[in-house]
N, C-alpha and C positions, 0 to 999 in steps of 0.2 A: 213731171208727168211720166209715170212709168209705162204707160200703154197709150198709143194714139187713139184719137176719137174714132168712133165706129164709122165705117165708110158711107153709110146712109144717113148719118146725123147732119145737123145744121153746120157744125163747125167744119166738118170735112168738105161738104159742098161749097161753103163760103170760101174756104181757103183755095179750093181748086179755081173758083171764080177769080180770086185775087191773083192767082199764078197766071191766069189768062190775061190779066190787066197789069202784069208785072212792071212793065216799062212806065206806066202812069204812076204807079205806087213808088217806084224807085225815084222818080223825079220829085214826087211830093216829099218823100223822106229827105232827099238831098236839100231841097229848098228850105224845109224847116230846120234842118240841122245847121245850115249856113247861116240862116236868119237868127238862130238862138246862140250859136257858138262862133265868134269871130275867127277863132284859129282855123276853122274849116273853110273860111273864105279867103284865107291867105294862101295864094297860089305858089308862094315859095315853100310852103309846108306840104301841100297836097293839092293836086290838080282836080278839076271838077270830074274828069273822066275816072280818076282813080276812086274818087268818093263814090260815084255811081256803080262803079265795078264792085266795090266792097259791099255796097248796100244790096246790090242784086245777089251776091253770093250768100249773104246772111239771110235775106228775105226768102230765097230759094230753099235754103236749109230749114228755117222755121216753118214757112208755109207748107213745104213738101211733107214734113213730119206730121203737122197738124191735119194735112189732107189725107194721111195714110199712105202717101206714095213713097216715102223713104223711111229708113230707120233713124233712130236718135243719133245725131253726130255733133260733136263740138269742134269739128275741124275748122269750119268757117270763122266762128268767133276767135278761136285760138289764133288763126292765121291773121285776123283783123288786129288782134292785140299786138302781134309782133311788128306788123307794118306800121301802125300808129307810133309805136315806140321808136322805129326807125325814122319816122317823119318828125319826131320831136314834139308831138302834141302831148300835153300833160294827161296822165291817166284819168283824173277826175272829169276832164273835158271829154275824153273818149267814151267813158261810162255814161255821161250825160247824153252824148249823141246816140248811143246805143239804146238808151231809154227812150229817146224821141222817136227812133225808128219803130220800136215795138209799140209805142203809144199810137203811132199812125196805124199800125195794123189793127190794134184794138178799136180804134175809132172807126175804122172801115168795117169791122165785124159788127160793131154796135149799130151802124147805119143800115147794115144789110139785114138786121133782124126786123126792121120796119115795125109793122104792127102785129107781127106774128107772135103771140104769147108763148107758143112752144119753142120758138127759136130764142126768144128772151130768156126763157127758163133754162134752156140748154147752155147758152152762153154764160149766164151767171153761175150755173152749177160747175162749169168747168174753169171759171175765172181764176181761182186759187191754183189750179194745176197749170194753167197757161203761164201765170206769173212766176210759179216755181220753175217752169222750163226756162223762162227768160232770165231768172236768177242764175240758173246753171250755166247758161250761155255767157252771162256777164262774168261769172267766176272763170270760165275758160278764157274769156278775153283778157282778164286780169292776169291770169297765170301766163298767158303768151306775152303779154306786155312786160311783166316783171322778169321773165326769162331773158327776153331780149335786152332789157336794161342791164341785167347782171351780166350778160355777155359783152355788152358795149363797155361796161366798167372794166371788165377783165381785159379787153382789148386795149382800152385806154391806158390801164395801169401798165400793161406790157410795153406799150409804146412809150410811155413816160419813163419807165425803167431803162429802156434801150437808149432813149435820148440822153438821160443823165449819165448812163454808163459811157456814151460816146463823148460827152463833154469831159468827163473825169479821165477817160482813157487817152484823150489827146489824139493827134494826128487827124483832126477834123478840118476840112476845108471850109471856106467862108460860107458857101451856100448851105452846106450840111449843118454848120453852126447856127445859122439863122433858123433853119428848119427845127433844130432842136430847141432853140429858145421859144419858137412858136408852140411847139408840142408842150413844152413845160410852162407856158404862160409866163415866161421871163422876159423882161425888156432886153432888146439885143445889145444895148449899151447901158452903162451906169456904174454904180459901185456895188460890189458883191463880196461876200465872204463865204467860204466853205466851211461846213460843219461836219464833224466826225465824232461818234459816240459809241460806247460799248458797255454792255451790262456784264459781260462775262458768260452770258448764255446765248447759244447760237440762235440767229435769227430772231432776236428780240429788239423791240424799239428802245432806244436809250432816251428818246425824248417823245414819249407818247402825247399825241395831241398838239405838238408844236406847230405843225402846218396849219391846222385849223385855227389855232389861237392867232397866228400871224395873219391868216386870211381875213379874220374879223377885223383886224386893225388896218386892213388894205395893204398888206405887205405881201409881195410875191415871193414864193418859195417853192422848191421842189425837193422831194424826199425819196429816199430808197433804202430798204432794209436789205442788208446783205448778210451772208452767213455769220460773218464775225463782226458786223458793225452796222450802225445807222448813219448814213451820210445825207448831205443836203447842200443846197446853194440857197442863200437868202440875198434878195435884192435890197440894199439900203436906200434910205432917202435922207435928205437934209434934216427931216424931223425924226427919222427912225435910225438912230445911231447904233454903233456896235455895242456901247454900254447898254443901251435899252434892250437890244437883243439878248446880251448876256444875262440881264435881269429877268427876262421872260424865260429863257431856257433854264436858269437856275431853279425856277419854280416848278419845272416839270421833269428835270432830269432823273433818271432812274439808273444812272451809271456815270462813267467818266466821259467828259465831253470837252472837245477842243474846238477853238475858233481860229481860223486863218487870219493873216493879215488882209487888208482891203485890196481887192484888184478890180480893175476896170475892163479888162478884156476877158471874154469867156474863154479865149484861148489859153488863159493862164490858170484855168481850173485845175488841171492836174497838179500843178505845183502847190495850189492852195489847199487842195485836199491832203497832200502829204504834210503840209504845215499843220493842218487841223488834226490829223492822225498823231502827229508827234506831240502836239499840245495835250491831247487826250491821254497819251501815254505818259505824260509828265505828272500825272496825278497817281496816287497809289492804287493798286487793285482794290476793287470793292468800294472805292470812294464815290461820292455824288458830287464832284466838282466840275465847274465849267471854267476852263483856262484859255486865255488869249495867248496865241503864239508869241506876239511881240511883247508880251509882259512877263514872260518866263523863259527867256532864251537859254539860260544856264540849264534849267530843268530840261528844256526841249533838247539841248545838246547831249545831255546824258541819256535821255530817253531814246534818242536816235542811235545810241551805241550801247545796248544793254550789257554786251560782254565787258566793255571797258567799265561801265558803271558797276557791275558785279565785282570786278577786280579791284577798282578803287575802293569800294566799300569795305571789302574784307582786307585789303592790304593795309589801309589806314587805320580802320576801326576794329580790325580782327580781335584783339585782346579785349576790347571793351564789349564787343558782341558776345564774347564766350563767358561774360560774367553771368551770375544768376540773374533772373529777369528783373528783380527789383533794383538791384545795383546797377545793371545795364541801363534801365529806363531813366534812373535819376541822373546819371552821368550825361546821357544824351539830352535829356530835358534841359539840364543846366547849360550845356555848351550851346544848344539851340537858343536859349534865352540870351546868352552872352552875345551871340551874333546879332540877334533881334535888337538888343539894346546897345549896339555899337561898342561893346566891351566895358560899359559902365557897370562895375560890380554892384554899386548901390542899387541901381535900377533893377539888375537881375535879382538881387535879394528881396527887393520889394515885390517883384512879379511872382517870385517863388515862395514868399512868406517864410523866408529863413534869414539868418544872420550873414553878414558880409563874409566873415570868416569861414562859414560853411561853404559859400559859394567858392572862395579861394581854395579851400581844401579839396573840393570836387574837381576844380579845374587843375589843380596840381596832380591829382590822382590820374586825370585823363592824360596829362602830359607824360606821366611815368608809364602808363600802359601803352601809349601810342608812339612814344619817343619824339613827340612834336609839341612844342611849346607855342601857345597862342600869340605870345609876344613876337614871334618870328613871322613876317608876312607870308613866306612861302609855306610855312607849316600851317598857318592859319587858313591859307587858301586851300590846301590839301584837305584839311579837316572839314572845311565848310562844303567842298565839293563831295566829300565821302558822305557827309550827313544827308545831303541832297539825294545822292545815289541811293543811300539806304532807304530814304523816304519814298522815293519813286518805285523802287523794287518791292517795297512793302514787306521786306524781310524783318523778322524778329531777331534773327542771328545772322 
């Protein structure tokens, strides 16, 4: 309704009369809302006084405008939407309650027309405009509600981020630890693992949708995206094991992901996070692998000392890495297969689809280039460690 009804019309006079009976109308609206919507009868959500106060504000705004006493304003429904979001009443319920209130006003106006044909014609002529006004108010209510929910989500997210940072940062006393667990919806005791992942892109989720997927399964978890990583804690159960977790994460990983060993005290979260970060670093850059810390200890050891890994790779394999790409890759593939198949030349030949003598030739060439023969335990260990260091570093040379 772009302009209010004329001051001498039926609508204006009727709304003035309703304003004079405002307490009665407010009580009727409250009673009908409470009867139709159980949430409004729950005194833990909203008190009777609060409901009536809000009804009064909205009815004064609506009737005052229709009576020509005030200008158009959506302040009252906007504030109502905010308060109901804070009360925790669902938006559809709030909108239904709002329609109940305006329905009461309409019923009162209909009753006041009586047998007056002119009043009936005027009311029916303005019906669409009146309900358009109600729709505008409902939209304002919805906006206020949604804005408040968005603010609550931001506050909750900040609180959860702070709680997870506190757990992973350590130096948290028992009371604060329990508070953090409550904030994150984690059990205060149980079996946990830390998760760390990275895509190589700043502030990007390495495991998009992981928290939601776990929640659907009834598994508690908490997640946080940092500038350089995506970290989390997952609460395990007898039915939901580390292996099942790894399987779920592997389906969603967008980068390198590490899983810590299982820990039972949240105070051990900082150590677990470091384990998860090292496990993630034990995979080549750009890979989409999920690695458990306790299943890749050698790789983790090298990942924890990148300078040593770099030196080891180039000191042991330097002459091989300096070969043309094809020659280099063939020798590295062959020696990796040799370790995979426990030094069985026939098995290596089968895996690589070549003759046994070809395998021997390649291994001899590797020995010549590195000065280390695989038959010597120490030399074999150095080559194996250098190979793993080269894989983790993701170097082509």
